[in-house]
N, CA and C atoms of all chains as a GROMACS GRO file, in nm:
protein
  621
    1MET      N    1   0.179  -1.423  -0.167
    1MET     CA    2   0.218  -1.515  -0.056
    1MET      C    3   0.374  -1.516  -0.088
    2VAL      N    4   0.484  -1.488   0.017
    2VAL     CA    5   0.622  -1.488  -0.001
    2VAL      C    6   0.662  -1.627  -0.004
    3LYS      N    7   0.769  -1.665  -0.112
    3LYS     CA    8   0.801  -1.797  -0.116
    3LYS      C    9   0.949  -1.800  -0.064
    4PRO      N   10   0.971  -1.862   0.022
    4PRO     CA   11   1.112  -1.873   0.064
    4PRO      C   12   1.197  -1.937  -0.027
    5THR      N   13   1.301  -1.905  -0.026
    5THR     CA   14   1.416  -1.956  -0.097
    5THR      C   15   1.432  -2.115  -0.129
    6ARG      N   16   1.496  -2.142  -0.243
    6ARG     CA   17   1.512  -2.282  -0.286
    6ARG      C   18   1.656  -2.324  -0.256
    7VAL      N   19   1.724  -2.214  -0.230
    7VAL     CA   20   1.876  -2.266  -0.184
    7VAL      C   21   1.875  -2.313  -0.043
    8THR      N   22   1.924  -2.418  -0.052
    8THR     CA   23   1.951  -2.490   0.086
    8THR      C   24   2.097  -2.469   0.119
    9ASN      N   25   2.124  -2.472   0.246
    9ASN     CA   26   2.274  -2.455   0.324
    9ASN      C   27   2.309  -2.538   0.425
   10SER      N   28   2.419  -2.543   0.470
   10SER     CA   29   2.507  -2.631   0.564
   10SER      C   30   2.569  -2.542   0.672
   11ILE      N   31   2.500  -2.380   0.656
   11ILE     CA   32   2.578  -2.314   0.723
   11ILE      C   33   2.574  -2.364   0.903
   12ARG      N   34   2.496  -2.377   0.950
   12ARG     CA   35   2.480  -2.429   1.083
   12ARG      C   36   2.576  -2.562   1.107
   13ALA      N   37   2.555  -2.656   1.008
   13ALA     CA   38   2.660  -2.779   1.060
   13ALA      C   39   2.809  -2.703   1.055
   14HIS      N   40   2.850  -2.627   0.954
   14HIS     CA   41   3.004  -2.573   0.949
   14HIS      C   42   2.999  -2.481   1.044
   15ARG      N   43   2.930  -2.406   1.090
   15ARG     CA   44   2.950  -2.329   1.210
   15ARG      C   45   2.982  -2.391   1.328
   16GLU      N   46   2.885  -2.466   1.401
   16GLU     CA   47   2.914  -2.594   1.510
   16GLU      C   48   3.035  -2.654   1.488
   17GLN      N   49   3.079  -2.721   1.363
   17GLN     CA   50   3.175  -2.768   1.354
   17GLN      C   51   3.311  -2.664   1.400
   18GLN      N   52   3.313  -2.564   1.354
   18GLN     CA   53   3.430  -2.483   1.387
   18GLN      C   54   3.411  -2.410   1.505
   19GLY      N   55   3.286  -2.428   1.604
   19GLY     CA   56   3.258  -2.357   1.695
   19GLY      C   57   3.251  -2.194   1.692
   20ILE      N   58   3.168  -2.136   1.590
   20ILE     CA   59   3.153  -2.018   1.573
   20ILE      C   60   2.996  -1.994   1.608
   21THR      N   61   2.964  -1.898   1.690
   21THR     CA   62   2.841  -1.844   1.731
   21THR      C   63   2.769  -1.764   1.616
   22GLN      N   64   2.650  -1.769   1.594
   22GLN     CA   65   2.546  -1.696   1.502
   22GLN      C   66   2.624  -1.556   1.503
   23ALA      N   67   2.631  -1.507   1.630
   23ALA     CA   68   2.646  -1.370   1.669
   23ALA      C   69   2.799  -1.327   1.591
   24GLU      N   70   2.890  -1.408   1.610
   24GLU     CA   71   3.055  -1.416   1.573
   24GLU      C   72   3.020  -1.428   1.438
   25LEU      N   73   2.966  -1.489   1.360
   25LEU     CA   74   2.961  -1.489   1.218
   25LEU      C   75   2.914  -1.399   1.145
   26ALA      N   76   2.787  -1.343   1.195
   26ALA     CA   77   2.731  -1.235   1.166
   26ALA      C   78   2.783  -1.123   1.146
   27ARG      N   79   2.868  -1.087   1.272
   27ARG     CA   80   2.962  -0.986   1.267
   27ARG      C   81   3.090  -0.962   1.166
   28ARG      N   82   3.122  -1.108   1.151
   28ARG     CA   83   3.230  -1.128   1.077
   28ARG      C   84   3.192  -1.099   0.933
   29ILE      N   85   3.048  -1.116   0.879
   29ILE     CA   86   3.011  -1.108   0.740
   29ILE      C   87   2.945  -0.990   0.739
   30GLY      N   88   2.924  -0.923   0.845
   30GLY     CA   89   2.875  -0.774   0.824
   30GLY      C   90   2.713  -0.753   0.831
   31VAL      N   91   2.657  -0.859   0.879
   31VAL     CA   92   2.502  -0.855   0.873
   31VAL      C   93   2.434  -0.888   1.017
   32THR      N   94   2.294  -0.863   1.020
   32THR     CA   95   2.254  -0.850   1.167
   32THR      C   96   2.226  -1.011   1.200
   33ARG      N   97   2.241  -1.041   1.342
   33ARG     CA   98   2.209  -1.192   1.357
   33ARG      C   99   2.071  -1.253   1.308
   34GLN      N  100   1.955  -1.142   1.281
   34GLN     CA  101   1.834  -1.221   1.261
   34GLN      C  102   1.879  -1.235   1.115
   35THR      N  103   1.970  -1.159   1.020
   35THR     CA  104   1.965  -1.197   0.886
   35THR      C  105   2.034  -1.341   0.873
   36LEU      N  106   2.139  -1.338   0.936
   36LEU     CA  107   2.205  -1.479   0.952
   36LEU      C  108   2.131  -1.581   0.979
   37LEU      N  109   2.033  -1.565   1.083
   37LEU     CA  110   1.932  -1.643   1.117
   37LEU      C  111   1.828  -1.690   0.993
   38ALA      N  112   1.803  -1.600   0.936
   38ALA     CA  113   1.692  -1.621   0.821
   38ALA      C  114   1.766  -1.695   0.725
   39ILE      N  115   1.920  -1.672   0.696
   39ILE     CA  116   1.979  -1.734   0.604
   39ILE      C  117   1.985  -1.885   0.626
   40GLU      N  118   2.050  -1.909   0.743
   40GLU     CA  119   2.053  -2.052   0.776
   40GLU      C  120   1.921  -2.129   0.768
   41GLY      N  121   1.816  -2.078   0.821
   41GLY     CA  122   1.666  -2.117   0.823
   41GLY      C  123   1.632  -2.138   0.669
   42GLU      N  124   1.687  -2.094   0.575
   42GLU     CA  125   1.636  -2.087   0.441
   42GLU      C  126   1.533  -2.019   0.414
   43LYS      N  127   1.514  -1.893   0.470
   43LYS     CA  128   1.426  -1.802   0.443
   43LYS      C  129   1.426  -1.699   0.392
   44TYR      N  130   1.584  -1.693   0.338
   44TYR     CA  131   1.618  -1.547   0.276
   44TYR      C  132   1.727  -1.592   0.196
   45SER      N  133   1.776  -1.556   0.065
   45SER     CA  134   1.895  -1.605  -0.010
   45SER      C  135   1.985  -1.489   0.020
   46PRO      N  136   2.084  -1.537   0.028
   46PRO     CA  137   2.201  -1.434   0.047
   46PRO      C  138   2.238  -1.379  -0.097
   47THR      N  139   2.328  -1.268  -0.127
   47THR     CA  140   2.365  -1.242  -0.245
   47THR      C  141   2.469  -1.329  -0.266
   48LEU      N  142   2.504  -1.310  -0.377
   48LEU     CA  143   2.628  -1.394  -0.410
   48LEU      C  144   2.761  -1.351  -0.352
   49GLU      N  145   2.775  -1.235  -0.332
   49GLU     CA  146   2.872  -1.184  -0.274
   49GLU      C  147   2.903  -1.232  -0.106
   50LEU      N  148   2.758  -1.204  -0.056
   50LEU     CA  149   2.761  -1.278   0.084
   50LEU      C  150   2.773  -1.421   0.095
   51ALA      N  151   2.718  -1.499   0.017
   51ALA     CA  152   2.735  -1.624   0.009
   51ALA      C  153   2.898  -1.670  -0.007
   52PHE      N  154   2.984  -1.585  -0.089
   52PHE     CA  155   3.116  -1.620  -0.093
   52PHE      C  156   3.150  -1.578   0.053
   53GLN      N  157   3.118  -1.490   0.089
   53GLN     CA  158   3.206  -1.432   0.232
   53GLN      C  159   3.152  -1.542   0.318
   54ILE      N  160   3.055  -1.591   0.316
   54ILE     CA  161   3.041  -1.714   0.426
   54ILE      C  162   3.116  -1.810   0.404
   55ALA      N  163   3.123  -1.867   0.271
   55ALA     CA  164   3.208  -1.952   0.260
   55ALA      C  165   3.362  -1.967   0.276
   56ARG      N  166   3.406  -1.851   0.241
   56ARG     CA  167   3.539  -1.788   0.283
   56ARG      C  168   3.565  -1.791   0.444
   57GLU      N  169   3.451  -1.756   0.518
   57GLU     CA  170   3.479  -1.759   0.667
   57GLU      C  171   3.490  -1.890   0.711
   58PHE      N  172   3.435  -1.991   0.655
   58PHE     CA  173   3.432  -2.146   0.668
   58PHE      C  174   3.573  -2.196   0.618
   59GLY      N  175   3.618  -2.156   0.501
   59GLY     CA  176   3.775  -2.182   0.432
   59GLY      C  177   3.692  -2.294   0.338
   60VAL      N  178   3.607  -2.294   0.286
   60VAL     CA  179   3.557  -2.387   0.216
   60VAL      C  180   3.498  -2.332   0.072
   61ARG      N  181   3.480  -2.414  -0.044
   61ARG     CA  182   3.427  -2.350  -0.149
   61ARG      C  183   3.251  -2.312  -0.166
   62LEU      N  184   3.207  -2.234  -0.203
   62LEU     CA  185   3.073  -2.202  -0.204
   62LEU      C  186   2.957  -2.305  -0.222
   63GLU      N  187   3.005  -2.414  -0.290
   63GLU     CA  188   2.916  -2.534  -0.331
   63GLU      C  189   2.903  -2.643  -0.208
   64ASP      N  190   3.019  -2.590  -0.122
   64ASP     CA  191   3.023  -2.703   0.013
   64ASP      C  192   2.930  -2.634   0.118
   65VAL      N  193   2.879  -2.518   0.097
   65VAL     CA  194   2.801  -2.462   0.178
   65VAL      C  195   2.651  -2.443   0.129
   66PHE      N  196   2.668  -2.402   0.036
   66PHE     CA  197   2.508  -2.381  -0.075
   66PHE      C  198   2.469  -2.488  -0.174
   67GLU      N  199   2.361  -2.511  -0.172
   67GLU     CA  200   2.320  -2.608  -0.280
   67GLU      C  201   2.184  -2.562  -0.333
   68TYR      N  202   2.186  -2.604  -0.461
   68TYR     CA  203   2.035  -2.543  -0.524
   68TYR      C  204   1.983  -2.692  -0.606
   69PRO      N  205   1.846  -2.705  -0.571
   69PRO     CA  206   1.811  -2.842  -0.631
   69PRO      C  207   1.835  -2.864  -0.768
   70GLY      N  208   1.861  -2.977  -0.814
   70GLY     CA  209   1.864  -3.010  -0.949
   70GLY      C  210   2.013  -2.950  -0.977
   71ALA      N  211   2.085  -2.899  -0.917
   71ALA     CA  212   2.213  -2.860  -0.968
   71ALA      C  213   2.325  -2.980  -0.936
   72MET      N  214   1.432  -0.849   1.719
   72MET     CA  215   1.354  -0.792   1.638
   72MET      C  216   1.447  -0.661   1.587
   73VAL      N  217   1.508  -0.667   1.458
   73VAL     CA  218   1.572  -0.535   1.381
   73VAL      C  219   1.493  -0.421   1.399
   74PHE      N  220   1.546  -0.302   1.381
   74PHE     CA  221   1.470  -0.169   1.382
   74PHE      C  222   1.366  -0.141   1.276
   75HIS      N  223   1.390  -0.206   1.155
   75HIS     CA  224   1.314  -0.188   1.050
   75HIS      C  225   1.200  -0.288   1.078
   76GLU      N  226   1.193  -0.402   1.127
   76GLU     CA  227   1.090  -0.475   1.152
   76GLU      C  228   0.983  -0.420   1.271
   77ARG      N  229   1.079  -0.356   1.363
   77ARG     CA  230   0.979  -0.287   1.456
   77ARG      C  231   0.913  -0.164   1.392
   78ALA      N  232   0.965  -0.104   1.305
   78ALA     CA  233   0.948   0.020   1.220
   78ALA      C  234   0.827  -0.037   1.147
   79ALA      N  235   0.802  -0.157   1.104
   79ALA     CA  236   0.696  -0.197   1.001
   79ALA      C  237   0.580  -0.227   1.095
   80TRP      N  238   0.616  -0.281   1.238
   80TRP     CA  239   0.487  -0.304   1.303
   80TRP      C  240   0.446  -0.175   1.372
   81ALA      N  241   0.518  -0.066   1.407
   81ALA     CA  242   0.488   0.058   1.432
   81ALA      C  243   0.409   0.123   1.332
   82GLY      N  244   0.434   0.107   1.191
   82GLY     CA  245   0.362   0.189   1.116
   82GLY      C  246   0.215   0.103   1.096
   83LEU      N  247   0.213  -0.027   1.115
   83LEU     CA  248   0.098  -0.101   1.118
   83LEU      C  249  -0.026  -0.046   1.222
   84ILE      N  250   0.049  -0.055   1.351
   84ILE     CA  251  -0.016  -0.021   1.435
   84ILE      C  252  -0.082   0.119   1.426
   85ALA      N  253   0.004   0.224   1.382
   85ALA     CA  254  -0.010   0.362   1.349
   85ALA      C  255  -0.145   0.378   1.255
   86ALA      N  256  -0.128   0.288   1.142
   86ALA     CA  257  -0.269   0.303   1.072
   86ALA      C  258  -0.384   0.251   1.100
   87VAL      N  259  -0.396   0.112   1.192
   87VAL     CA  260  -0.503   0.089   1.266
   87VAL      C  261  -0.554   0.226   1.365
   88VAL      N  262  -0.453   0.259   1.402
   88VAL     CA  263  -0.511   0.406   1.500
   88VAL      C  264  -0.546   0.496   1.441
   89THR      N  265  -0.516   0.518   1.308
   89THR     CA  266  -0.563   0.647   1.252
   89THR      C  267  -0.676   0.638   1.183
   90VAL      N  268  -0.706   0.503   1.142
   90VAL     CA  269  -0.851   0.488   1.103
   90VAL      C  270  -0.944   0.459   1.202
   91GLY      N  271  -0.893   0.411   1.344
   91GLY     CA  272  -0.977   0.419   1.453
   91GLY      C  273  -1.046   0.550   1.505
   92VAL      N  274  -0.931   0.656   1.505
   92VAL     CA  275  -0.943   0.784   1.531
   92VAL      C  276  -1.027   0.860   1.469
   93TYR      N  277  -1.005   0.845   1.298
   93TYR     CA  278  -1.126   0.899   1.212
   93TYR      C  279  -1.254   0.840   1.201
   94ILE      N  280  -1.270   0.712   1.224
   94ILE     CA  281  -1.433   0.657   1.242
   94ILE      C  282  -1.474   0.740   1.362
   95TRP      N  283  -1.418   0.725   1.481
   95TRP     CA  284  -1.502   0.750   1.597
   95TRP      C  285  -1.502   0.947   1.603
   96LEU      N  286  -1.402   0.998   1.542
   96LEU     CA  287  -1.432   1.132   1.526
   96LEU      C  288  -1.528   1.188   1.411
   97LEU      N  289  -1.525   1.137   1.304
   97LEU     CA  290  -1.606   1.153   1.212
   97LEU      C  291  -1.759   1.190   1.247
   98PRO      N  292  -1.837   1.089   1.278
   98PRO     CA  293  -1.975   1.116   1.328
   98PRO      C  294  -2.003   1.215   1.453
   99ARG      N  295  -1.901   1.264   1.494
   99ARG     CA  296  -1.894   1.363   1.618
   99ARG      C  297  -1.881   1.520   1.566
  100ALA      N  298  -1.853   1.526   1.436
  100ALA     CA  299  -1.808   1.659   1.391
  100ALA      C  300  -1.862   1.716   1.286
  101ASP      N  301  -1.895   1.830   1.272
  101ASP     CA  302  -1.965   1.892   1.161
  101ASP      C  303  -1.913   1.898   1.021
  102ALA      N  304  -1.750   1.878   1.014
  102ALA     CA  305  -1.706   1.838   0.866
  102ALA      C  306  -1.588   1.759   0.900
  103TRP      N  307  -1.548   1.666   0.776
  103TRP     CA  308  -1.448   1.608   0.762
  103TRP      C  309  -1.322   1.624   0.772
  104VAL      N  310  -1.287   1.747   0.771
  104VAL     CA  311  -1.142   1.824   0.761
  104VAL      C  312  -1.073   1.797   0.889
  105GLY      N  313  -1.149   1.865   0.989
  105GLY     CA  314  -1.090   1.835   1.136
  105GLY      C  315  -1.056   1.668   1.166
  106PRO      N  316  -1.152   1.591   1.160
  106PRO     CA  317  -1.153   1.459   1.218
  106PRO      C  318  -1.023   1.370   1.129
  107MET      N  319  -1.010   1.437   0.982
  107MET     CA  320  -0.896   1.383   0.900
  107MET      C  321  -0.792   1.420   0.968
  108LEU      N  322  -0.748   1.558   0.977
  108LEU     CA  323  -0.617   1.601   1.021
  108LEU      C  324  -0.590   1.549   1.162
  109TRP      N  325  -0.669   1.543   1.250
  109TRP     CA  326  -0.676   1.480   1.376
  109TRP      C  327  -0.616   1.333   1.385
  110ALA      N  328  -0.673   1.257   1.268
  110ALA     CA  329  -0.658   1.116   1.264
  110ALA      C  330  -0.495   1.083   1.226
  111ILE      N  331  -0.482   1.180   1.108
  111ILE     CA  332  -0.355   1.161   1.037
  111ILE      C  333  -0.227   1.209   1.161
  112GLY      N  334  -0.253   1.308   1.223
  112GLY     CA  335  -0.177   1.356   1.336
  112GLY      C  336  -0.151   1.257   1.413
  113THR      N  337  -0.254   1.200   1.491
  113THR     CA  338  -0.258   1.103   1.595
  113THR      C  339  -0.172   0.995   1.526
  114GLY      N  340  -0.199   0.933   1.429
  114GLY     CA  341  -0.109   0.817   1.357
  114GLY      C  342   0.036   0.847   1.370
  115ILE      N  343   0.091   0.974   1.311
  115ILE     CA  344   0.208   0.991   1.304
  115ILE      C  345   0.267   0.991   1.461
  116ALA      N  346   0.191   1.060   1.525
  116ALA     CA  347   0.241   1.074   1.658
  116ALA      C  348   0.265   0.913   1.731
  117VAL      N  349   0.148   0.851   1.719
  117VAL     CA  350   0.159   0.704   1.768
  117VAL      C  351   0.276   0.637   1.715
  118SER      N  352   0.300   0.631   1.553
  118SER     CA  353   0.406   0.574   1.520
  118SER      C  354   0.570   0.620   1.562
  119ILE      N  355   0.578   0.756   1.601
  119ILE     CA  356   0.676   0.789   1.630
  119ILE      C  357   0.692   0.755   1.777
  120LEU      N  358   0.598   0.751   1.861
  120LEU     CA  359   0.594   0.718   2.005
  120LEU      C  360   0.655   0.576   2.020
  121ILE      N  361   0.586   0.472   1.930
  121ILE     CA  362   0.617   0.334   1.960
  121ILE      C  363   0.742   0.324   1.887
  122THR      N  364   0.805   0.365   1.779
  122THR     CA  365   0.944   0.352   1.745
  122THR      C  366   1.032   0.387   1.858
  123ILE      N  367   1.013   0.507   1.913
  123ILE     CA  368   1.148   0.556   2.013
  123ILE      C  369   1.127   0.455   2.140
  124LEU      N  370   1.002   0.421   2.195
  124LEU     CA  371   0.990   0.369   2.310
  124LEU      C  372   1.040   0.230   2.277
  125TRP      N  373   0.989   0.131   2.190
  125TRP     CA  374   1.034   0.015   2.120
  125TRP      C  375   1.169   0.013   2.110
  126GLY      N  376   1.244   0.125   2.060
  126GLY     CA  377   1.393   0.130   2.032
  126GLY      C  378   1.462   0.168   2.178
  127ILE      N  379   1.403   0.224   2.265
  127ILE     CA  380   1.487   0.220   2.386
  127ILE      C  381   1.483   0.092   2.460
  128ALA      N  382   1.367   0.033   2.441
  128ALA     CA  383   1.354  -0.103   2.538
  128ALA      C  384   1.458  -0.203   2.468
  129ALA      N  385   1.446  -0.206   2.327
  129ALA     CA  386   1.560  -0.280   2.229
  129ALA      C  387   1.682  -0.231   2.271
  130GLY      N  388   1.728  -0.110   2.270
  130GLY     CA  389   1.853  -0.059   2.308
  130GLY      C  390   1.886  -0.125   2.431
  131ILE      N  391   1.832  -0.115   2.560
  131ILE     CA  392   1.869  -0.154   2.710
  131ILE      C  393   1.897  -0.325   2.684
  132ARG      N  394   1.854  -0.394   2.609
  132ARG     CA  395   1.856  -0.539   2.601
  132ARG      C  396   1.989  -0.556   2.498
  133ASP      N  397   2.003  -0.486   2.372
  133ASP     CA  398   2.152  -0.503   2.287
  133ASP      C  399   2.157  -0.352   2.234
  134ARG      N  400   2.225  -0.301   2.261
  134ARG     CA  401   2.241  -0.129   2.237
  134ARG      C  402   2.280  -0.154   2.073
  135GLU      N  403   2.371  -0.234   2.027
  135GLU     CA  404   2.437  -0.252   1.914
  135GLU      C  405   2.327  -0.289   1.789
  136ALA      N  406   2.285  -0.408   1.834
  136ALA     CA  407   2.153  -0.455   1.766
  136ALA      C  408   2.047  -0.377   1.763
  137ALA      N  409   2.028  -0.300   1.831
  137ALA     CA  410   1.904  -0.202   1.854
  137ALA      C  411   1.876  -0.129   1.708
  138THR      N  412   2.000  -0.067   1.655
  138THR     CA  413   1.988   0.040   1.536
  138THR      C  414   2.027  -0.041   1.407
  139ALA      N  415   2.085  -0.180   1.425
  139ALA     CA  416   2.160  -0.246   1.313
  139ALA      C  417   2.069  -0.251   1.191
  140SER      N  418   2.110  -0.254   1.079
  140SER     CA  419   2.011  -0.277   0.966
  140SER      C  420   2.144  -0.340   0.822
  141ASP      N  421   2.069  -0.440   0.752
  141ASP     CA  422   2.154  -0.478   0.648
  141ASP      C  423   2.080  -0.486   0.539
  142LEU      N  424   2.151  -0.562   0.414
  142LEU     CA  425   2.085  -0.552   0.296
  142LEU      C  426   1.955  -0.633   0.298
  143ARG      N  427   1.936  -0.722   0.394
  143ARG     CA  428   1.803  -0.821   0.418
  143ARG      C  429   1.685  -0.697   0.447
  144ASP      N  430   1.730  -0.593   0.522
  144ASP     CA  431   1.636  -0.500   0.560
  144ASP      C  432   1.581  -0.409   0.456
  145ARG      N  433   1.686  -0.372   0.372
  145ARG     CA  434   1.658  -0.315   0.251
  145ARG      C  435   1.634  -0.374   0.136
  146ASP      N  436   1.620  -0.505   0.148
  146ASP     CA  437   1.528  -0.588   0.039
  146ASP      C  438   1.381  -0.604   0.067
  147ILE      N  439   1.353  -0.609   0.207
  147ILE     CA  440   1.235  -0.623   0.245
  147ILE      C  441   1.171  -0.459   0.256
  148SER      N  442   1.226  -0.398   0.270
  148SER     CA  443   1.177  -0.243   0.267
  148SER      C  444   1.134  -0.209   0.130
  149ARG      N  445   1.198  -0.264   0.032
  149ARG     CA  446   1.185  -0.254  -0.120
  149ARG      C  447   1.033  -0.318  -0.130
  150TYR      N  448   1.054  -0.442  -0.096
  150TYR     CA  449   0.944  -0.524  -0.125
  150TYR      C  450   0.796  -0.446  -0.075
  151GLY      N  451   0.798  -0.432   0.043
  151GLY     CA  452   0.681  -0.363   0.115
  151GLY      C  453   0.658  -0.206   0.020
  152GLY      N  454   0.746  -0.180  -0.021
  152GLY     CA  455   0.756  -0.035  -0.078
  152GLY      C  456   0.656  -0.081  -0.202
  153ARG      N  457   0.686  -0.178  -0.276
  153ARG     CA  458   0.653  -0.180  -0.406
  153ARG      C  459   0.497  -0.208  -0.390
  154ALA      N  460   0.464  -0.288  -0.294
  154ALA     CA  461   0.336  -0.324  -0.239
  154ALA      C  462   0.244  -0.183  -0.256
  155GLU      N  463   0.308  -0.087  -0.154
  155GLU     CA  464   0.256   0.034  -0.109
  155GLU      C  465   0.231   0.110  -0.247
  156TYR      N  466   0.328   0.102  -0.308
  156TYR     CA  467   0.323   0.196  -0.473
  156TYR      C  468   0.197   0.138  -0.532
  157VAL      N  469   0.148   0.020  -0.545
  157VAL     CA  470   0.070  -0.036  -0.630
  157VAL      C  471  -0.074   0.026  -0.586
  158VAL      N  472  -0.098   0.018  -0.442
  158VAL     CA  473  -0.224   0.085  -0.379
  158VAL      C  474  -0.251   0.214  -0.402
  159LEU      N  475  -0.124   0.284  -0.378
  159LEU     CA  476  -0.117   0.453  -0.403
  159LEU      C  477  -0.158   0.469  -0.562
  160VAL      N  478  -0.102   0.424  -0.641
  160VAL     CA  479  -0.146   0.405  -0.795
  160VAL      C  480  -0.273   0.413  -0.804
  161ILE      N  481  -0.363   0.300  -0.751
  161ILE     CA  482  -0.480   0.268  -0.764
  161ILE      C  483  -0.569   0.386  -0.700
  162ALA      N  484  -0.520   0.416  -0.576
  162ALA     CA  485  -0.572   0.543  -0.495
  162ALA      C  486  -0.581   0.657  -0.620
  163GLY      N  487  -0.468   0.719  -0.653
  163GLY     CA  488  -0.472   0.815  -0.750
  163GLY      C  489  -0.562   0.815  -0.871
  164LEU      N  490  -0.560   0.676  -0.915
  164LEU     CA  491  -0.666   0.682  -1.040
  164LEU      C  492  -0.789   0.690  -0.976
  165VAL      N  493  -0.836   0.614  -0.903
  165VAL     CA  494  -0.987   0.666  -0.810
  165VAL      C  495  -0.991   0.825  -0.811
  166VAL      N  496  -0.902   0.888  -0.727
  166VAL     CA  497  -0.920   1.027  -0.708
  166VAL      C  498  -0.950   1.085  -0.855
  167ILE      N  499  -0.894   1.044  -0.971
  167ILE     CA  500  -0.872   1.136  -1.086
  167ILE      C  501  -1.022   1.107  -1.150
  168VAL      N  502  -1.076   0.977  -1.126
  168VAL     CA  503  -1.195   0.941  -1.171
  168VAL      C  504  -1.328   1.018  -1.094
  169LEU      N  505  -1.274   1.044  -0.977
  169LEU     CA  506  -1.402   1.108  -0.877
  169LEU      C  507  -1.372   1.245  -0.902
  170CYS      N  508  -1.274   1.307  -0.959
  170CYS     CA  509  -1.267   1.455  -0.979
  170CYS      C  510  -1.320   1.459  -1.146
  171ALA      N  511  -1.319   1.392  -1.219
  171ALA     CA  512  -1.373   1.388  -1.349
  171ALA      C  513  -1.504   1.404  -1.343
  172LEU      N  514  -1.547   1.319  -1.240
  172LEU     CA  515  -1.703   1.251  -1.236
  172LEU      C  516  -1.751   1.386  -1.171
  173GLY      N  517  -1.696   1.486  -1.086
  173GLY     CA  518  -1.725   1.610  -1.040
  173GLY      C  519  -1.766   1.583  -0.890
  174ALA      N  520  -1.714   1.490  -0.820
  174ALA     CA  521  -1.752   1.464  -0.679
  174ALA      C  522  -1.712   1.569  -0.597
  175GLU      N  523  -1.763   1.552  -0.472
  175GLU     CA  524  -1.728   1.678  -0.391
  175GLU      C  525  -1.618   1.631  -0.292
  176GLY      N  526  -1.563   1.734  -0.247
  176GLY     CA  527  -1.410   1.723  -0.187
  176GLY      C  528  -1.422   1.624  -0.070
  177PHE      N  529  -1.534   1.594  -0.027
  177PHE     CA  530  -1.530   1.482   0.083
  177PHE      C  531  -1.494   1.327   0.040
  178TRP      N  532  -1.545   1.343  -0.089
  178TRP     CA  533  -1.536   1.173  -0.168
  178TRP      C  534  -1.398   1.183  -0.212
  179VAL      N  535  -1.332   1.283  -0.252
  179VAL     CA  536  -1.211   1.289  -0.320
  179VAL      C  537  -1.095   1.279  -0.217
  180ALA      N  538  -1.104   1.353  -0.099
  180ALA     CA  539  -1.011   1.368   0.028
  180ALA      C  540  -1.041   1.206   0.083
  181ASN      N  541  -1.141   1.151   0.096
  181ASN     CA  542  -1.157   1.043   0.149
  181ASN      C  543  -1.127   0.919   0.075
  182ALA      N  544  -1.130   0.933  -0.057
  182ALA     CA  545  -1.056   0.814  -0.116
  182ALA      C  546  -0.897   0.826  -0.131
  183MET      N  547  -0.836   0.938  -0.120
  183MET     CA  548  -0.680   0.956  -0.087
  183MET      C  549  -0.661   0.909   0.027
  184PHE      N  550  -0.748   0.938   0.128
  184PHE     CA  551  -0.703   0.893   0.277
  184PHE      C  552  -0.708   0.745   0.269
  185ALA      N  553  -0.805   0.679   0.240
  185ALA     CA  554  -0.830   0.543   0.245
  185ALA      C  555  -0.708   0.476   0.167
  186GLY      N  556  -0.664   0.539   0.052
  186GLY     CA  557  -0.534   0.487  -0.025
  186GLY      C  558  -0.414   0.506   0.073
  187PHE      N  559  -0.409   0.591   0.131
  187PHE     CA  560  -0.294   0.586   0.224
  187PHE      C  561  -0.278   0.507   0.329
  188VAL      N  562  -0.386   0.497   0.392
  188VAL     CA  563  -0.428   0.388   0.482
  188VAL      C  564  -0.402   0.267   0.448
  189LEU      N  565  -0.461   0.202   0.347
  189LEU     CA  566  -0.468   0.101   0.283
  189LEU      C  567  -0.309   0.048   0.239
  190ALA      N  568  -0.242   0.150   0.190
  190ALA     CA  569  -0.090   0.128   0.140
  190ALA      C  570  -0.004   0.103   0.274
  191ALA      N  571  -0.038   0.191   0.356
  191ALA     CA  572   0.031   0.152   0.487
  191ALA      C  573   0.003   0.027   0.549
  192VAL      N  574  -0.112  -0.016   0.535
  192VAL     CA  575  -0.137  -0.150   0.584
  192VAL      C  576  -0.105  -0.287   0.529
  193ILE      N  577  -0.131  -0.234   0.368
  193ILE     CA  578  -0.042  -0.350   0.301
  193ILE      C  579   0.070  -0.376   0.305
  194GLY      N  580   0.171  -0.249   0.272
  194GLY     CA  581   0.293  -0.229   0.253
  194GLY      C  582   0.361  -0.290   0.422
  195GLY      N  583   0.281  -0.269   0.540
  195GLY     CA  584   0.322  -0.286   0.660
  195GLY      C  585   0.312  -0.456   0.672
  196LEU      N  586   0.212  -0.503   0.614
  196LEU     CA  587   0.160  -0.624   0.643
  196LEU      C  588   0.256  -0.705   0.526
  197ALA      N  589   0.308  -0.680   0.431
  197ALA     CA  590   0.398  -0.743   0.346
  197ALA      C  591   0.522  -0.749   0.404
  198ARG      N  592   0.599  -0.626   0.470
  198ARG     CA  593   0.709  -0.653   0.523
  198ARG      C  594   0.716  -0.738   0.659
  199VAL      N  595   0.632  -0.725   0.726
  199VAL     CA  596   0.600  -0.826   0.851
  199VAL      C  597   0.614  -0.963   0.830
  200ILE      N  598   0.508  -1.010   0.706
  200ILE     CA  599   0.537  -1.127   0.658
  200ILE      C  600   0.665  -1.156   0.589
  201ALA      N  601   0.722  -1.073   0.501
  201ALA     CA  602   0.848  -1.108   0.473
  201ALA      C  603   0.955  -1.149   0.604
  202TYR      N  604   0.948  -1.055   0.704
  202TYR     CA  605   1.069  -1.059   0.796
  202TYR      C  606   1.029  -1.208   0.858
  203ARG      N  607   0.890  -1.268   0.903
  203ARG     CA  608   0.838  -1.374   0.961
  203ARG      C  609   0.866  -1.514   0.880
  204ARG      N  610   0.805  -1.511   0.758
  204ARG     CA  611   0.820  -1.622   0.688
  204ARG      C  612   0.934  -1.633   0.582
  205GLY      N  613   0.994  -1.522   0.554
  205GLY     CA  614   1.117  -1.530   0.475
  205GLY      C  615   1.077  -1.441   0.324
  206LEU      N  616   1.197  -1.417   0.250
  206LEU     CA  617   1.173  -1.334   0.137
  206LEU      C  618   1.299  -1.411   0.043
  207ALA      N  619   1.217  -1.456  -0.092
  207ALA     CA  620   1.320  -1.512  -0.175
  207ALA      C  621   1.395  -1.425  -0.202
   0.00000   0.00000   0.00000
């Protein structure tokens, strides 16, 4: 059985706050909309590089977008 | 649905069709070679046909997204490939054992055929589940 990621994120909240659509953010970070959907839904862990890219798009630090339990 | 997920579904359907064609043809034939070749050929043709038709349908809706793929597709493809590899190794070992025991060509070929089909089904299922439920 596939275990979804334990990494949680607030991508949707940041996206909605800044008025960015899923398609637009996906285009900016170079992934498909389905992959962004999977990351937002916490079904897929982004690579460290992708996580940094997402945080940079929102103009915040990595830990403002992504969290790991116990950290 | 992205290109690689459609391909995973196409592979799964083709594997089922391959087994279906083989099971249907085998009792009606004198030898196993013809039915097996027809089954493999039909499976390949079905997979190509589904991929093309589904790709055209997806392209009509969103041309750019129809062929797009990224690192998640590569991760899922690798994950499915590992599952396939395990099944193929087991099938290969079974074939070696059958050869060592002096089994007839029918059993050796069918063991490998079953290995290919099982690998395709398990690899395809692993990919589809990873797309649907997530991949850590």
